[in-house]
C-alpha positions as MATLAB code, in Angstrom:
seq = 'MTYSIGEFAELVGVATSTLRYYENEELLAPQRDENNIRIFTDADIGWVQFLLHLKDAGMTMAELKQYTKWRSMGEETIHDRMELLEKRQDLVKQDIENLQRNLDIISRKLAFYHDQLNGDKYEFVLYPNEEE';
ca = [
      58.616  -43.989 -108.442;
      61.451  -42.734 -106.252;
      65.207  -43.020 -106.638;
      68.258  -42.679 -104.435;
      70.862  -40.176 -105.567;
      72.999  -42.983 -107.035;
      70.093  -44.517 -108.934;
      68.979  -41.121 -110.161;
      72.482  -40.102 -111.238;
      72.790  -43.270 -113.304;
      69.315  -42.773 -114.750;
      70.003  -39.228 -115.993;
      73.649  -39.855 -116.857;
      75.453  -37.516 -114.470;
      77.681  -37.963 -111.439;
      76.186  -37.773 -107.957;
      78.520  -34.827 -107.339;
      76.814  -32.990 -110.210;
      73.412  -33.521 -108.598;
      74.738  -32.272 -105.263;
      76.268  -29.248 -106.997;
      72.990  -28.485 -108.775;
      71.206  -28.738 -105.438;
      73.730  -26.367 -103.813;
      73.225  -23.947 -106.698;
      69.445  -24.228 -106.141;
      68.756  -25.745 -109.547;
      67.330  -28.849 -107.875;
      65.306  -29.311 -104.727;
      65.011  -33.052 -104.127;
      62.706  -34.323 -101.445;
      64.242  -35.759  -98.266;
      63.187  -38.796  -96.320;
      62.968  -39.072  -92.512;
      66.748  -39.662  -92.404;
      67.402  -36.540  -94.516;
      68.457  -38.669  -97.501;
      67.699  -37.232 -100.937;
      64.797  -38.775 -102.798;
      64.355  -38.114 -106.514;
      61.144  -38.751 -108.420;
      60.094  -39.290 -112.014;
      59.160  -35.602 -112.148;
      62.800  -34.732 -111.421;
      63.964  -36.695 -114.465;
      62.436  -34.302 -117.000;
      63.672  -31.250 -115.137;
      67.269  -32.483 -114.895;
      67.254  -33.549 -118.542;
      65.998  -30.081 -119.520;
      68.712  -28.427 -117.403;
      71.336  -30.583 -119.090;
      70.028  -29.581 -122.528;
      70.175  -25.904 -121.568;
      73.715  -26.398 -120.268;
      74.724  -28.202 -123.472;
      73.228  -25.301 -125.422;
      75.703  -23.001 -123.686;
      73.521  -21.515 -120.978;
      75.628  -20.159 -118.131;
      75.151  -21.094 -114.489;
      73.787  -17.598 -113.839;
      71.223  -18.061 -116.625;
      70.285  -21.520 -115.344;
      69.786  -20.090 -111.864;
      67.677  -17.236 -113.201;
      65.553  -19.587 -115.281;
      65.076  -21.894 -112.277;
      64.112  -18.960 -110.068;
      61.583  -17.713 -112.607;
      60.202  -21.241 -113.025;
      59.606  -21.494 -109.288;
      57.724  -18.184 -109.353;
      55.059  -19.567 -111.683;
      53.181  -18.349 -114.710;
      53.859  -14.664 -114.095;
      57.429  -15.193 -115.338;
      56.642  -17.039 -118.558;
      57.559  -14.019 -120.705;
      60.903  -13.689 -118.912;
      61.645  -17.380 -119.415;
      60.643  -17.173 -123.062;
      62.923  -14.178 -123.617;
      65.869  -16.009 -122.044;
      65.200  -19.110 -124.168;
      64.798  -17.023 -127.335;
      68.182  -15.377 -126.734;
      69.765  -18.786 -126.224;
      67.998  -20.079 -129.340;
      69.520  -17.260 -131.405;
      72.983  -18.046 -130.044;
      72.573  -21.762 -130.801;
      71.489  -20.912 -134.365;
      74.639  -18.803 -134.762;
      76.729  -21.697 -133.447;
      75.088  -24.051 -135.951;
      75.806  -21.639 -138.814;
      79.452  -21.372 -137.734;
      79.782  -25.136 -137.410;
      78.171  -25.634 -140.828;
      80.616  -23.156 -142.396;
      83.531  -25.001 -140.748;
      82.189  -28.346 -141.951;
      81.843  -26.996 -145.499;
      85.447  -25.768 -145.502;
      86.751  -29.094 -144.183;
      84.663  -31.006 -146.730;
      85.983  -28.850 -149.590;
      89.560  -29.307 -148.380;
      89.065  -33.080 -148.266;
      87.628  -33.002 -151.793;
      90.679  -30.967 -152.858;
      93.008  -33.616 -151.420;
      91.051  -36.444 -153.065;
      91.271  -34.626 -156.396;
      95.017  -34.088 -155.924;
      95.505  -37.791 -155.259;
      93.599  -38.483 -158.477;
      95.909  -36.203 -160.456;
      93.750  -33.079 -160.599;
      95.822  -30.009 -159.760;
      94.095  -26.782 -158.820;
      94.364  -24.221 -156.054;
      92.259  -24.565 -152.925;
      90.263  -21.399 -152.253;
      89.092  -20.967 -148.670;
      86.017  -18.845 -149.497;
      85.250  -19.504 -153.175;
      82.089  -17.390 -153.396;
      83.511  -14.224 -151.898;
      84.937  -11.393 -153.998;
      88.546  -10.496 -153.299;
];
């Protein structure tokens, strides 16, 4: 199936300007019809969704461009692509650990406030398991 840029933008949940920007940055290469109008296909859906996931995972435009370039070069660049994804994976894991630590602190502070409202009085310790 084929889609106009407007249909495709709605389908993948981005603005048409984002698709044009991605095309200008050479992350996308939509087909063109006889009137030079962009035509997107079902195959483009998965690619754009993957790009959006990489972007949401914190990948920079330079990294997205490099990944796209390597992808277009074929199987000979699989190790390069894997290395880039592994680095991003490590950074995402660090982000998750940091977010989990922040969530734990907020949860403990909320528990502290609930206890205070219930008449329990004790001191809130930011990092209770660490030695001073």
